[in-house]
C-alpha positions, 0 to 999 in steps of 0.5 A, a space after each residue: 353489869 355482872 352477877 354472881 353466880 352466873 346463871 341464865 335467867 329464864 325468858 318469859 314464855 311468849 304465850 304469856 303475852 298472847 294470853 294477856 292481849 285477850 284479857 280485859 284491860 282492867 284484869 291485865 293491869 291487876 295481873 301485871 301489877 303483881 309481877 316482880 320487876 325483873 319479869 316486867 322488864 323482860 316482858 317489855 323486851 318481848 312485847 313492845 306494846 306493854 311498855 306504855 302500860 308498865 311504865 305508865 306513872 299510874 301503873 308504876 304507883 299501883 305496882 309500888 303499892 302492891 310490891 312486897 319484894 325487897 332487896 338489900 343494897 350494900 355499897 363497897 369500895 375496893 377499887 371503886 364504888 360498887 353495889 351488891 344487891 341481895 334478895 331479902 331471902 339472902 339474909 337467911 341463906 348463904 350470902 356468898 351467892 345469889 347477889 347482883 353486883 352493880 357498878 356506879 350508874 355513870 362515869 365519874 373520876 371521884 366515884 369513891 366519894 359517894 355513899 348511900 345517904 337514904 332511899 325511898 320507894 326503891 330509889 337510892 339517894 347517893 351523896 358525895 362526901 366532898 362536893 355534896 352532889 346528889 344522884 338518884 338511882 333505881 338499881 332494879 331498872 338501872 336508871 339514874 338522875 344527877 340532881 343539879 348542884 345546890 349552893 355549897 358552903 366554903 370548903 374551909 368551913 366545918 360541915 355536917 350534912 344529912 339528907 332526906 328523901 320522901 313522897 309528898 302525898 299532897 302534891 303527888 311529888 317526890 322531894 329531896 331535902 339537904 340539911 347542912 350545918 357550917 361551923 365557923 370559929 368566931 373571934 371569941 374562939 367559940 365555934 358558931 353553927 349555922 344551919 341551912 335547909 335546901 329542898 328540891 322538888 323532883 321535876 324542877 331544876 332549882 333548889 329552894 332555901 327554907 328561910 327559917 330553921 327553929 332548932 339551931 342545928 341537927 346533930 343526927 348524922 343519919 339520914 332523915 326517916 320518912 313517915 307520913 309525908 314528913 322527914 324526921 331526925 333525932 336532935 338535941 336542942 334543949 337543956 334538962 337535968 344537970 345541964 345535959 341536952 334534951 333529945 327531941 325529934 325534928 320533923 320536916 313536913 314535905 307538903 308545908 315545908 315547915 319544921 315542928 318538934 315531935 316529943 319522945 315517949 315517956 320511957 323512964 330512962 335518964 341516959 338517952 345517949 343510945 337511941 336509934 330512929 327508924 321506921 317500923 311498918 310505916 310508923 315512926 319508931 325509936 330504940 332506947 338501948 334495947 327497948 323498941 317504941 312505936 308511934 301509932 299515930 304520927 305526931 301524937 305523943 300519947 300514941 307512943 307504945 313500947 312494943 318489946 325489948 330486945 334485951 332477950 339476947 340472953 347470951 352472957 358473952 353478948 351482954 355488953 352489946 349495944 344496939 347501934 342501928 336498926 332497919 325494919 325487914 318484914 314479918 316482925 323482924 328487925 335488922 340490928 347492928 350491934 357493937 361490942 367494944 370495937 367489934 360490930 355484927 348484924 343480926 336479924 331479930 325476930 320480935 315474935 319469938 325473941 330469937 336472933 340470927 347473926 348474919 354475914 354482913 359487916 355493915 348495915 345494908 339499905 333495905 328497899 322495896 323493888 319498884 319501877 319508879 324512874 328517877 327521870 320521871 319522879 
């Protein structure tokens, strides 16, 4: 593992651990739960007795609920898969410094075929372009888990794959969802789509097949967005004016393992081609062109409200830029991927004052909270 620029990380003072030993257990937990992951890992190196506390599942969950430190993970493919991990503050400073470069978590001959599919609670879900394997990886604690292979359709079939990864609050377990659609050319010459759903509850070894998918196929190539114990995708399943497909949100309940339809807000627009589904402050959200809508109460159509419009990008030279992707950062800020003709750029948009800043990123990074969550135990 290498980091750039090279610098020495200060070791925690041994007196800190001595002081911790004299504190009541409850107060010790409260103090430790507010420390960053890097410092906690250092503490376990100089005080082995802290291992049982810091890696206890209850403490991991408590630390996760308090953690506000976020990192930006960006995959690259020069000679092989690499991950650059930036602190969130790097978004507002010089991105050529203060990053950690990580290799692939384990050796494989085809690491260039992996990509970041989605993430949950600091754990990245890596997927393989060709064989559709799935690897879970927490870069902060350098631990990974290769999931067992799921039933893979024939390589001769046209295949669309999308993933979801979320936490089931009912069972207190994490689940990975794979939705793949195969397209087979029928005798009539028309391609027929068949969608299959596989679910793996982490801690088990077998993928389970969801028997019924009521919406035909999912056309959203992005990862499913996890909100309120559900995974959500944009889809086009119905026909409305002039024969155009009507967009909806397809929702998968992680506890019930069933699908439902979530209605879009009454946004008053006819052209619904340019949409982006994302998560804003733990609420399901969507962007129509430059308008940001948020569903305050999940599943209740009447709770959709329009937060603001990003059309205040008043620079005339940027007037043709369309919002392609979005990711919530913090404190009312959005990381937006914009495109104008063939050019793309990433900006940080401040919803409070309507200003934006162009970043040096060329692609949208994955925004993750720092956590101690290990793929081996989730």
